[in-house]
VOTIPA-430418 format. One record per atom (N, C-alpha, C): atom name; y, z, x; residue in one letter. Coordinates in steps of 0.001 Angstrom, whole numbers. Layout:
# VOTIPA-430418
atomo CA | v Y | w Z | u X | residuo a
...
***
This chain:
# VOTIPA-430418
atomo N | v 31172 | w -10881 | u 14827 | residuo m
atomo CA | v 30752 | w -10167 | u 13640 | residuo m
atomo C | v 29766 | w -11017 | u 12834 | residuo m
atomo N | v 30067 | w -12277 | u 12672 | residuo l
atomo CA | v 29191 | w -13178 | u 11938 | residuo l
atomo C | v 27817 | w -13248 | u 12601 | residuo l
atomo N | v 27789 | w -13186 | u 13909 | residuo f
atomo CA | v 26550 | w -13201 | u 14677 | residuo f
atomo C | v 25622 | w -12069 | u 14236 | residuo f
atomo N | v 26154 | w -10851 | u 14090 | residuo f
atomo CA | v 25350 | w -9694 | u 13695 | residuo f
atomo C | v 24911 | w -9774 | u 12238 | residuo f
atomo N | v 25746 | w -10323 | u 11379 | residuo i
atomo CA | v 25397 | w -10469 | u 9965 | residuo i
atomo C | v 24248 | w -11448 | u 9806 | residuo i
atomo N | v 24283 | w -12525 | u 10570 | residuo v
atomo CA | v 23232 | w -13543 | u 10487 | residuo v
atomo C | v 21919 | w -13031 | u 11081 | residuo v
atomo N | v 21977 | w -12305 | u 12180 | residuo l
atomo CA | v 20766 | w -11865 | u 12869 | residuo l
atomo C | v 20165 | w -10574 | u 12329 | residuo l
atomo N | v 20922 | w -9745 | u 11624 | residuo s
atomo CA | v 20397 | w -8450 | u 11198 | residuo s
atomo C | v 19134 | w -8541 | u 10352 | residuo s
atomo N | v 18979 | w -9524 | u 9442 | residuo p
atomo CA | v 17712 | w -9602 | u 8711 | residuo p
atomo C | v 16521 | w -9894 | u 9618 | residuo p
atomo N | v 16741 | w -10560 | u 10721 | residuo l
atomo CA | v 15646 | w -10885 | u 11620 | residuo l
atomo C | v 15079 | w -9644 | u 12295 | residuo l
atomo N | v 15918 | w -8617 | u 12499 | residuo f
atomo CA | v 15464 | w -7402 | u 13141 | residuo f
atomo C | v 14606 | w -6547 | u 12207 | residuo f
atomo N | v 14684 | w -6814 | u 10909 | residuo a
atomo CA | v 13890 | w -6066 | u 9929 | residuo a
atomo C | v 12418 | w -6447 | u 10006 | residuo a
atomo N | v 12145 | w -7653 | u 10423 | residuo r
atomo CA | v 10768 | w -8125 | u 10508 | residuo r
atomo C | v 10064 | w -7446 | u 11671 | residuo r
atomo N | v 8775 | w -7245 | u 11496 | residuo g
atomo CA | v 8019 | w -6740 | u 12626 | residuo g
atomo C | v 6900 | w -5808 | u 12233 | residuo g
atomo N | v 6146 | w -5432 | u 13239 | residuo i
atomo CA | v 5074 | w -4463 | u 13059 | residuo i
atomo C | v 5642 | w -3105 | u 13432 | residuo i
atomo N | v 5669 | w -2214 | u 12464 | residuo y
atomo CA | v 6215 | w -871 | u 12690 | residuo y
atomo C | v 5142 | w 77 | u 13199 | residuo y
atomo N | v 3901 | w -161 | u 12787 | residuo q
atomo CA | v 2778 | w 643 | u 13260 | residuo q
atomo C | v 1511 | w -192 | u 13100 | residuo q
atomo N | v 656 | w -163 | u 14094 | residuo s
atomo CA | v -599 | w -922 | u 13999 | residuo s
atomo C | v -1549 | w -216 | u 13031 | residuo s
atomo N | v -2481 | w -968 | u 12499 | residuo d
atomo CA | v -3491 | w -392 | u 11607 | residuo d
atomo C | v -4220 | w 751 | u 12313 | residuo d
atomo N | v -4596 | w 514 | u 13559 | residuo k
atomo CA | v -5330 | w 1507 | u 14343 | residuo k
atomo C | v -4518 | w 2791 | u 14499 | residuo k
atomo N | v -3244 | w 2664 | u 14850 | residuo d
atomo CA | v -2402 | w 3850 | u 15029 | residuo d
atomo C | v -2188 | w 4596 | u 13718 | residuo d
atomo N | v -2079 | w 3864 | u 12610 | residuo f
atomo CA | v -1953 | w 4505 | u 11303 | residuo f
atomo C | v -3190 | w 5355 | u 11028 | residuo f
atomo N | v -4359 | w 4788 | u 11245 | residuo l
atomo CA | v -5599 | w 5521 | u 10983 | residuo l
atomo C | v -5758 | w 6714 | u 11918 | residuo l
atomo N | v -5392 | w 6563 | u 13172 | residuo l
atomo CA | v -5440 | w 7689 | u 14114 | residuo l
atomo C | v -4513 | w 8818 | u 13656 | residuo l
atomo N | v -3344 | w 8459 | u 13148 | residuo e
atomo CA | v -2392 | w 9450 | u 12646 | residuo e
atomo C | v -2945 | w 10164 | u 11408 | residuo e
atomo N | v -3475 | w 9405 | u 10479 | residuo v
atomo CA | v -3979 | w 9958 | u 9216 | residuo v
atomo C | v -5163 | w 10885 | u 9444 | residuo v
atomo N | v -6083 | w 10483 | u 10308 | residuo f
atomo CA | v -7307 | w 11237 | u 10509 | residuo f
atomo C | v -7291 | w 12052 | u 11806 | residuo f
atomo N | v -6114 | w 12312 | u 12329 | residuo l
atomo CA | v -5938 | w 13166 | u 13506 | residuo l
atomo C | v -6880 | w 12791 | u 14643 | residuo l
atomo N | v -6853 | w 11515 | u 15004 | residuo n
atomo CA | v -7628 | w 10954 | u 16112 | residuo n
atomo C | v -9136 | w 10975 | u 15901 | residuo n
atomo N | v -9596 | w 11222 | u 14678 | residuo n
atomo CA | v -11023 | w 11244 | u 14371 | residuo n
atomo C | v -11286 | w 10298 | u 13197 | residuo n
atomo N | v -11107 | w 9008 | u 13445 | residuo v
atomo CA | v -11190 | w 8002 | u 12385 | residuo v
atomo C | v -12648 | w 7797 | u 11974 | residuo v
atomo N | v -12928 | w 7932 | u 10660 | residuo p
atomo CA | v -14295 | w 7690 | u 10199 | residuo p
atomo C | v -14607 | w 6198 | u 10191 | residuo p
atomo N | v -15887 | w 5915 | u 10031 | residuo k
atomo CA | v -16337 | w 4531 | u 9911 | residuo k
atomo C | v -15756 | w 3935 | u 8623 | residuo k
atomo N | v -15383 | w 2680 | u 8691 | residuo s
atomo CA | v -14824 | w 2031 | u 7504 | residuo s
atomo C | v -15929 | w 1665 | u 6513 | residuo s
atomo N | v -15528 | w 1585 | u 5257 | residuo n
atomo CA | v -16380 | w 1112 | u 4173 | residuo n
atomo C | v -15679 | w -92 | u 3565 | residuo n
atomo N | v -16367 | w -780 | u 2665 | residuo a
atomo CA | v -15754 | w -1947 | u 2035 | residuo a
atomo C | v -16095 | w -1999 | u 556 | residuo a
atomo N | v -15147 | w -2514 | u -193 | residuo i
atomo CA | v -15330 | w -2804 | u -1606 | residuo i
atomo C | v -15249 | w -4319 | u -1743 | residuo i
atomo N | v -16177 | w -4880 | u -2479 | residuo f
atomo CA | v -16122 | w -6311 | u -2746 | residuo f
atomo C | v -15569 | w -6520 | u -4145 | residuo f
atomo N | v -14550 | w -7342 | u -4239 | residuo l
atomo CA | v -13872 | w -7580 | u -5515 | residuo l
atomo C | v -14612 | w -8657 | u -6296 | residuo l
atomo N | v -15519 | w -8198 | u -7136 | residuo t
atomo CA | v -16288 | w -9103 | u -7971 | residuo t
atomo C | v -16298 | w -8564 | u -9400 | residuo t
atomo N | v -16618 | w -9425 | u -10332 | residuo g
atomo CA | v -16806 | w -9031 | u -11724 | residuo g
atomo C | v -15630 | w -8289 | u -12331 | residuo g
atomo N | v -15945 | w -7174 | u -13014 | residuo d
atomo CA | v -14916 | w -6393 | u -13708 | residuo d
atomo C | v -13901 | w -5787 | u -12740 | residuo d
atomo N | v -14354 | w -5418 | u -11546 | residuo l
atomo CA | v -13421 | w -4863 | u -10563 | residuo l
atomo C | v -12367 | w -5903 | u -10192 | residuo l
atomo N | v -12792 | w -7124 | u -9969 | residuo r
atomo CA | v -11850 | w -8203 | u -9643 | residuo r
atomo C | v -10842 | w -8384 | u -10766 | residuo r
atomo N | v -11322 | w -8370 | u -12010 | residuo k
atomo CA | v -10429 | w -8532 | u -13164 | residuo k
atomo C | v -9425 | w -7388 | u -13263 | residuo k
atomo N | v -9879 | w -6167 | u -13014 | residuo s
atomo CA | v -8978 | w -5006 | u -13058 | residuo s
atomo C | v -7904 | w -5094 | u -11973 | residuo s
atomo N | v -8305 | w -5512 | u -10787 | residuo v
atomo CA | v -7350 | w -5670 | u -9685 | residuo v
atomo C | v -6327 | w -6739 | u -10034 | residuo v
atomo N | v -6768 | w -7837 | u -10604 | residuo e
atomo CA | v -5847 | w -8903 | u -11019 | residuo e
atomo C | v -4868 | w -8411 | u -12084 | residuo e
atomo N | v -5342 | w -7565 | u -12991 | residuo t
atomo CA | v -4461 | w -7007 | u -14021 | residuo t
atomo C | v -3392 | w -6118 | u -13394 | residuo t
atomo N | v -3786 | w -5287 | u -12451 | residuo i
atomo CA | v -2835 | w -4391 | u -11790 | residuo i
atomo C | v -1782 | w -5180 | u -11022 | residuo i
atomo N | v -2216 | w -6184 | u -10269 | residuo l
atomo CA | v -1293 | w -6940 | u -9416 | residuo l
atomo C | v -570 | w -8064 | u -10162 | residuo l
atomo N | v -1192 | w -8568 | u -11217 | residuo g
atomo CA | v -627 | w -9715 | u -11914 | residuo g
atomo C | v -1064 | w -11032 | u -11293 | residuo g
atomo N | v -1982 | w -10967 | u -10356 | residuo h
atomo CA | v -2529 | w -12145 | u -9666 | residuo h
atomo C | v -3760 | w -11704 | u -8886 | residuo h
atomo N | v -4602 | w -12642 | u -8445 | residuo p
atomo CA | v -5768 | w -12264 | u -7636 | residuo p
atomo C | v -5338 | w -11671 | u -6291 | residuo p
atomo N | v -6122 | w -10708 | u -5798 | residuo y
atomo CA | v -5875 | w -10166 | u -4462 | residuo y
atomo C | v -6242 | w -11244 | u -3450 | residuo y
atomo N | v -5575 | w -11247 | u -2315 | residuo a
atomo CA | v -5736 | w -12317 | u -1325 | residuo a
atomo C | v -7120 | w -12350 | u -667 | residuo a
atomo N | v -7850 | w -11271 | u -726 | residuo s
atomo CA | v -9157 | w -11205 | u -76 | residuo s
atomo C | v -10209 | w -10770 | u -1095 | residuo s
atomo N | v -11445 | w -11074 | u -822 | residuo i
atomo CA | v -12522 | w -10643 | u -1713 | residuo i
atomo C | v -13071 | w -9278 | u -1290 | residuo i
atomo N | v -12726 | w -8851 | u -73 | residuo r
atomo CA | v -13226 | w -7585 | u 457 | residuo r
atomo C | v -12041 | w -6706 | u 852 | residuo r
atomo N | v -12115 | w -5438 | u 496 | residuo i
atomo CA | v -11078 | w -4476 | u 887 | residuo i
atomo C | v -11762 | w -3343 | u 1642 | residuo i
atomo N | v -11278 | w -3099 | u 2836 | residuo r
atomo CA | v -11813 | w -1994 | u 3646 | residuo r
atomo C | v -11035 | w -716 | u 3355 | residuo r
atomo N | v -11739 | w 408 | u 3483 | residuo y
atomo CA | v -11100 | w 1708 | u 3341 | residuo y
atomo C | v -11820 | w 2710 | u 4233 | residuo y
atomo N | v -11169 | w 3819 | u 4472 | residuo w
atomo CA | v -11712 | w 4879 | u 5306 | residuo w
atomo C | v -11665 | w 6162 | u 4487 | residuo w
atomo N | v -12719 | w 6958 | u 4542 | residuo r
atomo CA | v -12799 | w 8157 | u 3708 | residuo r
atomo C | v -13344 | w 9311 | u 4536 | residuo r
atomo N | v -12672 | w 10456 | u 4402 | residuo q
atomo CA | v -13110 | w 11653 | u 5123 | residuo q
atomo C | v -12519 | w 12881 | u 4443 | residuo q
atomo N | v -13370 | w 13854 | u 4171 | residuo e
atomo CA | v -12944 | w 15143 | u 3622 | residuo e
atomo C | v -12016 | w 15002 | u 2411 | residuo e
atomo N | v -12422 | w 14180 | u 1469 | residuo g
atomo CA | v -11681 | w 14042 | u 224 | residuo g
atomo C | v -10422 | w 13199 | u 293 | residuo g
atomo N | v -10173 | w 12586 | u 1433 | residuo r
atomo CA | v -9006 | w 11708 | u 1587 | residuo r
atomo C | v -9494 | w 10297 | u 1849 | residuo r
atomo N | v -8774 | w 9347 | u 1276 | residuo s
atomo CA | v -9087 | w 7950 | u 1580 | residuo s
atomo C | v -7833 | w 7275 | u 2111 | residuo s
atomo N | v -8036 | w 6364 | u 3030 | residuo a
atomo CA | v -6931 | w 5587 | u 3605 | residuo a
atomo C | v -7205 | w 4118 | u 3340 | residuo a
atomo N | v -6150 | w 3425 | u 2981 | residuo w
atomo CA | v -6230 | w 2011 | u 2626 | residuo w
atomo C | v -5178 | w 1244 | u 3406 | residuo w
atomo N | v -5531 | w 74 | u 3866 | residuo i
atomo CA | v -4562 | w -831 | u 4485 | residuo i
atomo C | v -4613 | w -2099 | u 3645 | residuo i
atomo N | v -3548 | w -2309 | u 2887 | residuo l
atomo CA | v -3503 | w -3381 | u 1895 | residuo l
atomo C | v -2267 | w -4238 | u 2101 | residuo l
atomo N | v -2346 | w -5472 | u 1636 | residuo e
atomo CA | v -1205 | w -6389 | u 1746 | residuo e
atomo C | v -803 | w -6903 | u 374 | residuo e
atomo N | v 495 | w -7105 | u 223 | residuo e
atomo CA | v 1041 | w -7713 | u -979 | residuo e
atomo C | v 2253 | w -8537 | u -566 | residuo e
atomo N | v 2427 | w -9669 | u -1194 | residuo v
atomo CA | v 3561 | w -10535 | u -893 | residuo v
atomo C | v 4811 | w -9951 | u -1528 | residuo v
atomo N | v 5893 | w -9914 | u -743 | residuo g
atomo CA | v 7189 | w -9529 | u -1278 | residuo g
atomo C | v 7771 | w -10732 | u -1998 | residuo g
atomo N | v 8642 | w -11450 | u -1335 | residuo k
atomo CA | v 9167 | w -12692 | u -1911 | residuo k
atomo C | v 8299 | w -13876 | u -1496 | residuo k
atomo N | v 8087 | w -13997 | u -178 | residuo m
atomo CA | v 7331 | w -15146 | u 327 | residuo m
atomo C | v 6230 | w -14753 | u 1320 | residuo m
atomo N | v 6383 | w -13613 | u 1961 | residuo e
atomo CA | v 5479 | w -13228 | u 3041 | residuo e
atomo C | v 4754 | w -11918 | u 2712 | residuo e
atomo N | v 3563 | w -11730 | u 3285 | residuo p
atomo CA | v 2842 | w -10478 | u 3028 | residuo p
atomo C | v 3484 | w -9287 | u 3739 | residuo p
atomo N | v 3428 | w -8158 | u 3078 | residuo i
atomo CA | v 3859 | w -6876 | u 3628 | residuo i
atomo C | v 2583 | w -6046 | u 3747 | residuo i
atomo N | v 2368 | w -5428 | u 4894 | residuo t
atomo CA | v 1174 | w -4608 | u 5097 | residuo t
atomo C | v 1539 | w -3141 | u 4891 | residuo t
atomo N | v 763 | w -2476 | u 4045 | residuo f
atomo CA | v 996 | w -1075 | u 3706 | residuo f
atomo C | v -183 | w -222 | u 4130 | residuo f
atomo N | v 100 | w 994 | u 4532 | residuo g
atomo CA | v -914 | w 2011 | u 4762 | residuo g
atomo C | v -717 | w 3086 | u 3705 | residuo g
atomo N | v -1794 | w 3438 | u 3001 | residuo i
atomo CA | v -1707 | w 4405 | u 1913 | residuo i
atomo C | v -2808 | w 5442 | u 2089 | residuo i
atomo N | v -2470 | w 6710 | u 1826 | residuo v
atomo CA | v -3444 | w 7786 | u 1873 | residuo v
atomo C | v -3486 | w 8425 | u 489 | residuo v
atomo N | v -4705 | w 8588 | u -30 | residuo i
atomo CA | v -4914 | w 9186 | u -1345 | residuo i
atomo C | v -5742 | w 10464 | u -1169 | residuo i
atomo N | v -5300 | w 11524 | u -1831 | residuo k
atomo CA | v -6075 | w 12769 | u -1857 | residuo k
atomo C | v -5943 | w 13364 | u -3248 | residuo k
atomo N | v -7065 | w 13778 | u -3821 | residuo d
atomo CA | v -7087 | w 14371 | u -5167 | residuo d
atomo C | v -6413 | w 13467 | u -6196 | residuo d
atomo N | v -6688 | w 12172 | u -6113 | residuo n
atomo CA | v -6145 | w 11177 | u -7042 | residuo n
atomo C | v -4623 | w 11065 | u -7005 | residuo n
atomo N | v -4014 | w 11480 | u -5903 | residuo k
atomo CA | v -2558 | w 11411 | u -5744 | residuo k
atomo C | v -2223 | w 10751 | u -4413 | residuo k
atomo N | v -1090 | w 10083 | u -4397 | residuo i
atomo CA | v -632 | w 9506 | u -3133 | residuo i
atomo C | v -133 | w 10626 | u -2239 | residuo i
atomo N | v -713 | w 10689 | u -1054 | residuo e
atomo CA | v -290 | w 11669 | u -57 | residuo e
atomo C | v 745 | w 11047 | u 891 | residuo e
atomo N | v 555 | w 9755 | u 1142 | residuo k
atomo CA | v 1447 | w 9046 | u 2064 | residuo k
atomo C | v 1375 | w 7561 | u 1774 | residuo k
atomo N | v 2523 | w 6898 | u 1885 | residuo i
atomo CA | v 2560 | w 5437 | u 1825 | residuo i
atomo C | v 3554 | w 4981 | u 2879 | residuo i
atomo N | v 3171 | w 3943 | u 3588 | residuo k
atomo CA | v 3956 | w 3525 | u 4745 | residuo k
atomo C | v 3916 | w 2005 | u 4880 | residuo k
atomo N | v 5027 | w 1426 | u 5303 | residuo v
atomo CA | v 5041 | w -2 | u 5632 | residuo v
atomo C | v 4595 | w -127 | u 7082 | residuo v
atomo N | v 3509 | w -843 | u 7291 | residuo l
atomo CA | v 2995 | w -1033 | u 8649 | residuo l
atomo C | v 3556 | w -2305 | u 9274 | residuo l
atomo N | v 3674 | w -3367 | u 8481 | residuo a
atomo CA | v 4215 | w -4636 | u 8983 | residuo a
atomo C | v 5045 | w -5282 | u 7881 | residuo a
atomo N | v 6203 | w -5751 | u 8272 | residuo f
atomo CA | v 7126 | w -6374 | u 7318 | residuo f
atomo C | v 7492 | w -7745 | u 7843 | residuo f
atomo N | v 7308 | w -8778 | u 7020 | residuo r
atomo CA | v 7521 | w -10150 | u 7476 | residuo r
atomo C | v 8618 | w -10888 | u 6716 | residuo r
atomo N | v 9210 | w -10235 | u 5728 | residuo e
atomo CA | v 10255 | w -10856 | u 4912 | residuo e
atomo C | v 11600 | w -10832 | u 5633 | residuo e
atomo N | v 12557 | w -11557 | u 5095 | residuo r
atomo CA | v 13905 | w -11563 | u 5655 | residuo r
atomo C | v 14729 | w -10406 | u 5112 | residuo r
atomo N | v 14416 | w -9980 | u 3886 | residuo r
atomo CA | v 15180 | w -8911 | u 3249 | residuo r
atomo C | v 14222 | w -7900 | u 2629 | residuo r
atomo N | v 14735 | w -6706 | u 2417 | residuo g
atomo CA | v 13960 | w -5699 | u 1704 | residuo g
atomo C | v 13265 | w -4686 | u 2573 | residuo g
atomo N | v 13519 | w -4715 | u 3869 | residuo s
atomo CA | v 12810 | w -3799 | u 4772 | residuo s
atomo C | v 13202 | w -2338 | u 4561 | residuo s
atomo N | v 14188 | w -2081 | u 3734 | residuo e
atomo CA | v 14603 | w -698 | u 3470 | residuo e
atomo C | v 13485 | w 122 | u 2833 | residuo e
atomo N | v 12480 | w -554 | u 2286 | residuo i
atomo CA | v 11361 | w 179 | u 1681 | residuo i
atomo C | v 10580 | w 977 | u 2718 | residuo i
atomo N | v 10779 | w 721 | u 3981 | residuo r
atomo CA | v 10021 | w 1426 | u 5018 | residuo r
atomo C | v 10551 | w 2824 | u 5299 | residuo r
atomo N | v 11759 | w 3130 | u 4858 | residuo y
atomo CA | v 12368 | w 4416 | u 5176 | residuo y
atomo C | v 11794 | w 5544 | u 4332 | residuo y
atomo N | v 11653 | w 6710 | u 4947 | residuo m
atomo CA | v 11080 | w 7868 | u 4275 | residuo m
atomo C | v 11865 | w 8248 | u 3018 | residuo m
atomo N | v 13156 | w 8025 | u 3005 | residuo a
atomo CA | v 13955 | w 8333 | u 1819 | residuo a
atomo C | v 13433 | w 7572 | u 604 | residuo a
atomo N | v 12876 | w 6396 | u 817 | residuo f
atomo CA | v 12301 | w 5622 | u -278 | residuo f
atomo C | v 10833 | w 5979 | u -503 | residuo f
atomo N | v 10036 | w 5994 | u 551 | residuo t
atomo CA | v 8591 | w 6197 | u 401 | residuo t
atomo C | v 8257 | w 7591 | u -134 | residuo t
atomo N | v 9115 | w 8548 | u 102 | residuo q
atomo CA | v 8881 | w 9927 | u -356 | residuo q
atomo C | v 8739 | w 9994 | u -1881 | residuo q
atomo N | v 9343 | w 9049 | u -2588 | residuo q
atomo CA | v 9240 | w 9022 | u -4052 | residuo q
atomo C | v 7799 | w 8868 | u -4532 | residuo q
atomo N | v 6959 | w 8259 | u -3719 | residuo f
atomo CA | v 5581 | w 7982 | u -4108 | residuo f
atomo C | v 4656 | w 9178 | u -3917 | residuo f
atomo N | v 5054 | w 10129 | u -3096 | residuo v
atomo CA | v 4190 | w 11274 | u -2794 | residuo v
atomo C | v 3924 | w 12057 | u -4077 | residuo v
atomo N | v 2647 | w 12272 | u -4344 | residuo g
atomo CA | v 2234 | w 13001 | u -5541 | residuo g
atomo C | v 2026 | w 12114 | u -6755 | residuo g
atomo N | v 2329 | w 10828 | u -6633 | residuo a
atomo CA | v 2163 | w 9913 | u -7771 | residuo a
atomo C | v 686 | w 9728 | u -8092 | residuo a
atomo N | v 411 | w 9622 | u -9386 | residuo t
atomo CA | v -934 | w 9344 | u -9866 | residuo t
atomo C | v -881 | w 8112 | u -10758 | residuo t
atomo N | v -2044 | w 7675 | u -11161 | residuo l
atomo CA | v -2142 | w 6500 | u -12019 | residuo l
atomo C | v -2412 | w 6949 | u -13452 | residuo l
atomo N | v -1585 | w 6486 | u -14371 | residuo e
atomo CA | v -1786 | w 6732 | u -15803 | residuo e
atomo C | v -1920 | w 5368 | u -16463 | residuo e
atomo N | v -3146 | w 5030 | u -16829 | residuo g
atomo CA | v -3408 | w 3669 | u -17296 | residuo g
atomo C | v -3254 | w 2742 | u -16099 | residuo g
atomo N | v -2364 | w 1776 | u -16209 | residuo n
atomo CA | v -2063 | w 881 | u -15084 | residuo n
atomo C | v -668 | w 1123 | u -14548 | residuo n
atomo N | v -119 | w 2314 | u -14782 | residuo k
atomo CA | v 1242 | w 2623 | u -14335 | residuo k
atomo C | v 1260 | w 3894 | u -13503 | residuo k
atomo N | v 2259 | w 3982 | u -12630 | residuo l
atomo CA | v 2467 | w 5217 | u -11886 | residuo l
atomo C | v 3062 | w 6257 | u -12817 | residuo l
atomo N | v 2727 | w 7521 | u -12616 | residuo n
atomo CA | v 3249 | w 8581 | u -13467 | residuo n
atomo C | v 4660 | w 9015 | u -13055 | residuo n
atomo N | v 5183 | w 8425 | u -11987 | residuo k
atomo CA | v 6523 | w 8758 | u -11497 | residuo k
atomo C | v 7419 | w 7530 | u -11583 | residuo k
atomo N | v 8672 | w 7777 | u -11890 | residuo n
atomo CA | v 9658 | w 6700 | u -11860 | residuo n
atomo C | v 10071 | w 6483 | u -10404 | residuo n
atomo N | v 10006 | w 5259 | u -9956 | residuo i
atomo CA | v 10386 | w 4919 | u -8579 | residuo i
atomo C | v 11713 | w 4160 | u -8642 | residuo i
atomo N | v 12736 | w 4735 | u -8030 | residuo d
atomo CA | v 14044 | w 4078 | u -7980 | residuo d
atomo C | v 13965 | w 2841 | u -7100 | residuo d
atomo N | v 14644 | w 1789 | u -7526 | residuo g
atomo CA | v 14677 | w 555 | u -6757 | residuo g
atomo C | v 15710 | w 611 | u -5644 | residuo g
atomo N | v 15783 | w -479 | u -4910 | residuo i
atomo CA | v 16765 | w -640 | u -3841 | residuo i
atomo C | v 17437 | w -1983 | u -4072 | residuo i
atomo N | v 18735 | w -1969 | u -4188 | residuo s
atomo CA | v 19478 | w -3205 | u -4389 | residuo s
atomo C | v 19221 | w -4158 | u -3221 | residuo s
atomo N | v 18849 | w -5380 | u -3544 | residuo g
atomo CA | v 18570 | w -6376 | u -2516 | residuo g
atomo C | v 17142 | w -6349 | u -2013 | residuo g
atomo N | v 16343 | w -5394 | u -2502 | residuo a
atomo CA | v 14954 | w -5284 | u -2048 | residuo a
atomo C | v 13992 | w -5238 | u -3227 | residuo a
atomo N | v 14389 | w -5806 | u -4336 | residuo t
atomo CA | v 13613 | w -5704 | u -5574 | residuo t
atomo C | v 12171 | w -6169 | u -5407 | residuo t
atomo N | v 11954 | w -7304 | u -4789 | residuo l
atomo CA | v 10593 | w -7827 | u -4663 | residuo l
atomo C | v 9745 | w -6991 | u -3705 | residuo l
atomo N | v 10367 | w -6449 | u -2681 | residuo s
atomo CA | v 9651 | w -5555 | u -1766 | residuo s
atomo C | v 9276 | w -4258 | u -2474 | residuo s
atomo N | v 10179 | w -3750 | u -3301 | residuo v
atomo CA | v 9898 | w -2542 | u -4089 | residuo v
atomo C | v 8734 | w -2813 | u -5036 | residuo v
atomo N | v 8764 | w -3947 | u -5733 | residuo w
atomo CA | v 7674 | w -4303 | u -6642 | residuo w
atomo C | v 6354 | w -4392 | u -5892 | residuo w
atomo N | v 6380 | w -4959 | u -4693 | residuo a
atomo CA | v 5159 | w -5081 | u -3890 | residuo a
atomo C | v 4604 | w -3692 | u -3561 | residuo a
atomo N | v 5474 | w -2767 | u -3164 | residuo m
atomo CA | v 5011 | w -1423 | u -2815 | residuo m
atomo C | v 4475 | w -694 | u -4044 | residuo m
atomo N | v 5136 | w -838 | u -5166 | residuo k
atomo CA | v 4656 | w -198 | u -6391 | residuo k
atomo C | v 3288 | w -762 | u -6789 | residuo k
atomo N | v 3115 | w -2061 | u -6668 | residuo s
atomo CA | v 1827 | w -2679 | u -6990 | residuo s
atomo C | v 721 | w -2154 | u -6085 | residuo s
atomo N | v 1010 | w -2046 | u -4812 | residuo i
atomo CA | v 8 | w -1568 | u -3856 | residuo i
atomo C | v -287 | w -87 | u -4091 | residuo i
atomo N | v 715 | w 687 | u -4464 | residuo a
atomo CA | v 485 | w 2102 | u -4789 | residuo a
atomo C | v -482 | w 2209 | u -5963 | residuo a
atomo N | v -251 | w 1418 | u -7006 | residuo k
atomo CA | v -1140 | w 1433 | u -8173 | residuo k
atomo C | v -2542 | w 970 | u -7786 | residuo k
atomo N | v -2614 | w -77 | u -6991 | residuo l
atomo CA | v -3913 | w -615 | u -6588 | residuo l
atomo C | v -4702 | w 412 | u -5775 | residuo l
atomo N | v -4068 | w 1054 | u -4830 | residuo s
atomo CA | v -4795 | w 2026 | u -3996 | residuo s
atomo C | v -5288 | w 3208 | u -4831 | residuo s
atomo N | v -4481 | w 3672 | u -5780 | residuo l
atomo CA | v -4923 | w 4759 | u -6662 | residuo l
atomo C | v -6110 | w 4316 | u -7509 | residuo l
atomo N | v -6047 | w 3113 | u -8025 | residuo y
atomo CA | v -7146 | w 2590 | u -8844 | residuo y
atomo C | v -8426 | w 2462 | u -8005 | residuo y
atomo N | v -8311 | w 1890 | u -6814 | residuo l
atomo CA | v -9484 | w 1709 | u -5965 | residuo l
atomo C | v -10080 | w 3048 | u -5543 | residuo l
atomo N | v -9229 | w 4042 | u -5301 | residuo d
atomo CA | v -9720 | w 5376 | u -4960 | residuo d
atomo C | v -10516 | w 5959 | u -6133 | residuo d
atomo N | v -10006 | w 5803 | u -7349 | residuo q
atomo CA | v -10738 | w 6268 | u -8534 | residuo q
atomo C | v -12075 | w 5536 | u -8647 | residuo q
atomo N | v -12043 | w 4247 | u -8369 | residuo y
atomo CA | v -13254 | w 3433 | u -8441 | residuo y
atomo C | v -14319 | w 3938 | u -7466 | residuo y
atomo N | v -13940 | w 4166 | u -6211 | residuo i
atomo CA | v -14952 | w 4618 | u -5231 | residuo i
atomo C | v -15429 | w 6028 | u -5559 | residuo i
atomo N | v -14562 | w 6856 | u -6150 | residuo n
atomo CA | v -14996 | w 8199 | u -6558 | residuo n
atomo C | v -16061 | w 8102 | u -7649 | residuo n
atomo N | v -15878 | w 7190 | u -8603 | residuo k
atomo CA | v -16866 | w 7007 | u -9671 | residuo k
atomo C | v -18184 | w 6480 | u -9105 | residuo k
atomo N | v -18100 | w 5534 | u -8197 | residuo v
atomo CA | v -19304 | w 4980 | u -7580 | residuo v
atomo C | v -20050 | w 6072 | u -6809 | residuo v
atomo N | v -19308 | w 6900 | u -6081 | residuo n
atomo CA | v -19936 | w 7971 | u -5296 | residuo n
atomo C | v -20572 | w 9035 | u -6193 | residuo n
atomo N | v -19976 | w 9292 | u -7362 | residuo e
atomo CA | v -20553 | w 10261 | u -8297 | residuo e
atomo C | v -21882 | w 9774 | u -8841 | residuo e
atomo N | v -22000 | w 8450 | u -9045 | residuo k
atomo CA | v -23242 | w 7875 | u -9569 | residuo k
atomo C | v -24371 | w 7949 | u -8558 | residuo k
atomo N | v -24010 | w 7899 | u -7272 | residuo n
atomo CA | v -25047 | w 7885 | u -6218 | residuo n
atomo C | v -25532 | w 9244 | u -5881 | residuo n
***
């Protein structure tokens, strides 16, 4: 019994879906060309405000087609990065998914029972308009997912504004 208790957190780690497979699923096997946002100036400052720290990369790739955008973003849970796939449509989260989980605890955030709470969420200021229930023992993973949800909504609004100007 002790053997299973000790090893069970190790089984939570892993790649649940590759970036490529996520994009194929989202865009029904017709993945558009990727675009990139460079985090500089005011955009960098806004991202830091949302996350509470600088984003790990200066460039963020995204995919956009027919009013939907897909983002593959990372945020640290307790010690390790968690990779998320997020789809935004009409300024709302359509889907959020854990693609890779590297922490020892908190992998429960990958289950649909949890991620379903984010569907339809929008950004009001720097906060989600929906209350997201936590998971006991997965607090830092929950915070990471909430941060990434806010970031993806903000970045989607940003690219929409840039596209309107062009």
